N, C-alpha and C positions, 0 to 999 in steps of 0.2 A: 627341358623338361621330357619326363619319360612319354613315349608314344602313346601307352595306354591312358595316360592322364590327358595329354593334349586331345586324344579323340573322345574322352569323354566330356571334357570342357566344348568342344566344338559341337558335339551331340547336345550337351546341354543347352547351348545357345540357338540351335535349330529347333530344338522342343520348345523353348520359351518363343523364339520368333513364330513358331506354329500356332501356339496356343494365343497370342495376341493377334495373328491372322484370324483365326477361327472365331474369336470373340467378336471382331468386326465383321464378321460376314453373316448374312443370313442364315439361321438354323435349318435345318431340315424338319420344320414343324407341319403336323397333318394340316389340310388345307380345306377349307369348307365353303360351298356357295352359299351366301346368303342373299336376300332381298330387301329392299326398301322399296316399297312399292313397284314401280315398273323397273327399278334399278338392281343390277346385279352386282354384287361385292363378291370378290374372292378373298377369303379373310384366312390368315395363317390363325393357327388356333395354339393360344399360350396357356395349356391347362395344368402345368406342373409348377411348382415353385422356383425352380431354374429357369424356367421360359418365361415365366411371368416377371420375375427378376430383372431378366435381359433386355425382355420386350423388344422395343424398336431401337436400341441404343445403336450408336454407332453407324448406323445406316445413313448412306447421302442421299439415296431417292426412294422412291415408291411410286408405282404406276397409279393411274389417276382412279380406278375402281378397285384397289387392293387394299388392305388393311389388315389390323390384327385383333382378334376376338380373345379377351382375357375371361377365362372361366375358372370359377372359384366354387370351392367344395360348399361354402357356407354363404348365405346372406350375411352382408354386412356392409359397413360405410369404407368400403375398399377407397383408399385415396391414391392419385398419383402424382408422380413430379416427372421433369424433363432431364435431371441430371445424365449427362453422358450422350443425351439424346439432340441431333443436331436437325430434324425435322421439324418444322412446325406442323403440329397436330389438334384435330379436333377429338374431343372424346364424348362418347354417346354412353351414359350410364342406363342399361336396361334391366326393367322386372322381368321376373319369369316369363311373362307372356309375350316378351319381345317389345313390350312399349318402351320408348325413350322416356326415362323419368327427368334427365337434363342433359344439355349438352355445354361442354366448356373447351374454350379454345385455350391453346397451351404453347407458350413460346419456347423455342429451344435454349438448352443449356440453364434452364432455370431449375430451382428448389422450391418453388411455390406448390403448395398442396391444391389440387384439383379433386372434389370429393361429390358423392352423389349426394343428390337430397333425399334418399330415401336407402336403406338397406337393399343392396343388390347383389346379383350372382354372376352378371355379365357385363362387361365394359367393351366398346367397339371404338378402336382408334383408326382414324383416317386422317388424309392429307387436310391440313388446316383449310377451313371453309368449306369441304364437301357437303356436310348436312345441310349449311346453309343455302349453298349453289342448288340443291337438290330441293330445296323448299321444305325440310323435313325439320320438325320442332317436336318439343314434348309433346306426348302422344302418339305421335306416329310410330307404327310399329317396324320392327325387323323381322323378318321370317327366314326359318332354316336353323333357329339356334339348336345348339344340341341339348339333348333331354337333362334337366336338372337330377342329381344321383339325389 
């Protein structure tokens, strides 16, 4: 094999391996401090289509008081599923004022739809059971949300 072609193939394999590794590690997303009553939440912000699509896929762990806040441009019935997601999660769908509309528990590696009971612009994913452990239910407020556009 010619040296140039061999180098290109090796480089191509390296690039493919790097792309896979990058897809499986947390992206550099902006972080925002949120509150839920007396509890502090460190939330990565998924506000672009690409960040929302990747979400928490491929992650193996997530610290106890950390999560991901999904921010959408429009209020709608934004549904979520757990394809390629290894972590069991709970998702709170949030009204514009931060009120929890409903909370759903989501099993890893499933394609079941989890949807809000009303049109929302925000959804907050935390480790499964986090909201229940903190006594948070529909009507409780999450503070510190970014302003709706």
